[in-house]
Steps between C-alpha positions, in 0.01 A plus 500: 500500500793663328281559196286759681775763488258786428290453815560670833214520750441737787288321761349704783368345820144578388555319169654200677217484751249517215634187329265285710767261628347282772650397831525139391679604179751697707571207730523254210746730320727526805492125560588431135789747515637349822501156336670646190756660730560165668551343156750768397270651237492840675813659642473742791745720686477541878280788608709811572411776744644813653367681805599870502409746772147609573341156501518457123543150357613452138484160332561341159427157352626343177383190309542373145357222285510388138146358507377759422797727437466741791735661748318683778649754742301661780611801702285623788537723803315508829479856629332561837444867411312428176153485658549857626574594141181338380692214337499125572756375748651271235582627153714383211523360149547172316698471178438211260766428239553243227736246654670436164558858384453708817251723322227650719156342469308683772527735794243441772408668824595275789209559740242250378755232412678529837171481686366192327844336485534521878148373557558231238810372681295486820227312319743239363591417860142531623379243246718244676516617860162657581175326582300505173184562704639823650227763543653786701807707416679756718707786359773671697567793270217608271670655196552386143638161598200428721262577213704291254500207742127532561429489127703183441414321825132561437544304175671212682302465823131515603550821696213650697672765715807717543663653808697821452769667709702791364616856554352691206123544517475558124662164427287325762189643339611396150570145614170468684306650209670252266407211731137610519495533122603134483214406731717457810449645846773730632604579856760756605716441809712739702707214643709271275465201730121518488514521120723193466352270762250259350569587135552219249737706285730786600673745266756746637616778268624771733700774324869408505676665790821351638460699819152367583443348842365145441141477623362174356523165675463169315351343813187711442417300186261212545610144416419414139530858375732627226695828506663662200760756604594748228683759712831317558357389836611834646179545706525147645670410825778266395483311829145392408566370149566148624123470547474454123546154359554462215645835391609567141684782322484593131854404399757314710798611287401864527439465873834331563677783314321774695706647785190567712281189520122519502479247785728253677616270215441194718124572483483496119367178347541597134401745228250528215695254285479254788123547522450460125727201450479314833193635677487641854583167660326342795372723774218496753163643401520740791837645399545874457637548150685799357659636185758776552652665195702781347367473146686325221583595143309203361173643633557832322597311184191280508246780536681742268515231231135407547384863490718592202384206288138569597541867407647409161214258438239758603662792320520684832748768604658778302704373205764769443690302235864554412648781299807379311 
């Protein structure tokens, strides 16, 4: 890759979304990267985050590989006041560099990649923990992450209906319109318990807020269902999480290093590497299964690499070149 020293791409979210990357391609790319990580072919740094005043949450990830020669850094910020400004709640950028020379290869908006990366991590777990015949999916939180999850989960499961619970009517309407466009029925609930009870799949993506009063109870989930929890489990009552079995996180090393644990460590059976290399293990068919995660650098690396190589192949994005 070091020979392409005259190329530098600008990749907007709209360009990335227009590359036509399927849900199954996203999941396959993440799984391949996790296995490369396990084999030492991709090096990642622990996710870093700072939480300043005002509910903002700033996070970076870093990964590098020599096959192909790419180093990828993502920087994003969650800002609870952004929607009032007419901007998405999560915004940021992803820098792709040559891992041999350090020269910049591309600068991408982080919205699309972050959305599909998070849903892709969920889907990696869902492939192994959820009932493949799942037909109904409940969303607690109806924003970008809900729509990203719906797109990928609809590729993986024979969905027929969604259940929606959220605060913003505009997001609820977008999610329901998307579901109907996919040929699914959509029902809106004003009570989270009613939305969750009876669903085969549950996705929670409540906006990060460390001061939130937990309002979700794992006991509401029916036996045999699968929940993917993208919001650091902040909306979940911790005293109910023992109802899940098995429960997995995205990365055990990252979780052990985190001062504030997602859940009681004694409840955690393993991580994505465990699922990919050893399987979920033996558990009863009527078990409630869950995946709780922070997001890991390898997910950002996998999707950024996939999108960048696809963009190069398709001649997509703005090639600004190098001057001198």
